[in-house]
C-alpha positions, 0 to 999 in steps of 0.5 A, a space after each residue: 864209634 862204639 856205643 861206650 865211646 859215644 856215651 863218653 863223648 856225649 858226657 864230656 860235652 854235657 853242660 852238667 859235667 862242664 859245670 861240675 868242673 873246678 872253676 877256681 883253685 883253692 889257696 889257703 891264706 893262713 897257716 903256721 909251721 914248726 918243727 922240733 929241731 935243734 937247728 931251729 930252736 924255740 925263742 928264749 921267751 917260749 915257755 911252753 913250746 908245742 909238744 908235736 911237729 907241724 911240719 911243712 910235709 905234714 901241711 903238704 899232705 893236708 893240702 893234697 887231701 883237700 885240693 888246696 893248691 897253694 898256701 901262705 905260711 905265717 911265721 909262728 910266735 914260738 920262734 919270735 923273730 928268728 924266721 929260719 925254719 920258715 925260710 928253709 921251707 920257702 927255699 925247699 918248696 918255692 912253688 907251693 908257699 909264700 911266707 910272712 915274717 915276723 920282726 921285732 916291732 920295738 927294734 929300730 933295726 926292724 925295717 932293715 931286718 925286713 928288707 933282708 928277709 924279703 930280698 934274700 929269703 923270699 918272704 912276702 910280708 910281715 906280721 905285727 901283733 899289738 896286744 890290746 893292753 898297754 903292752 901293745 902301745 908300740 903300735 902308736 909309737 915312733 918305730 911304726 912309720 919307718 917300718 910301714 914305709 919300708 913295707 910300702 917301698 918293698 911292695 909287700 903286705 903288712 899283716 896285723 894280728 890285732 884285737 878289734 880295739 886296735 882298729 883305730 891305731 891301724 887306721 892312723 897308720 894306713 892314713 899315712 901309707 895309703 898305697 900299702 896293702 894291709 891285711 887284718 887277720 881273723 876278723 880282728 877277733 871281734 867277739 860275737 857276743 858284742 856285735 857292735 864291736 865289729 863296726 870298728 873293723 867295718 870302719 876300715 872299709 874306706 881304705 881300698 887296699 885293706 883286706 880281712 881274713 875270715 879265718 877264726 869262725 871256729 875260735 870265736 864260735 860258742 858252738 860246734 861245726 859249722 859254727 853258725 853263730 859266727 856266720 852273721 858276723 861274716 855276712 856283715 863283713 861280706 856286705 861291707 867289704 865284698 868278697 874281693 876283699 875277704 879271704 879264708 884261712 885255716 889257721 892250721 895247726 892252731 885250729 886243731 883243738 876245735 876244728 879239723 883242717 877240712 872243716 875250716 875249708 868246708 865252713 866257707 865252701 859249703 856252709 855259708 849259704 849267702 855265698 854264691 860260687 863267684 863269691 867263693 872263687 874270690 874268698 877261697 882263691 882270687 882274693 888271696 892271690 890279689 895280695 900274694 900272687 903265685 
């Protein structure tokens, strides 16, 4: 064996080299996509639509550059209940993406709409967005139990974009549907200047099938990257839920006004010093795949 070949073989067997190899793949739990296209018109309620595209192809480029292998795409509000563009993306790239749809929570036909989206268009869940104001009180109304029951029957997750003040309303529904997987987006946007409010989200740890996305550090922070004033809030959730029930997410491209795509990954992978490699393997990958297996 030549000396160069021997050195290469020795390096390949080295524990140091082995330890540097990736131990887990990275899976993003939360992005949005849209495209200015007459085939996919904005909803009538959308008064200020985006002025530039955030297409699936643009997302794929970012994923490639950052070694993100798979992504869960959440239906963006600009289209409201018309999930057509996201459905076309899921059809075109079935191995790369899962999709979470939106249905009108105030429509009695919402459960049937969800069934069609799941069975015919490959969607893997639904997202509801109850406002903190009275406009979001439908979360306590009679149309919720049938929709949550349909989610349970379809075996797809219920995803909640909600303020932390709605955690009690979510708990009331979870009590009736304990077998349903529920995901709370963006740490329930609990404000860091009111740390006691986070206890409302932490109280949901008693439900073993509830997961939390730690995906809005950039939004909640009053500082620049790496948004250290939010790390204590993430640490409290980590202590309460453990890494197997927490997941990261970029919230691209909504995050772009404050954060680069790579920063939303680096903040968890590199900057949260209380996380060890095993923790990160869950929060950057395995927790996401508990909820949305690829």
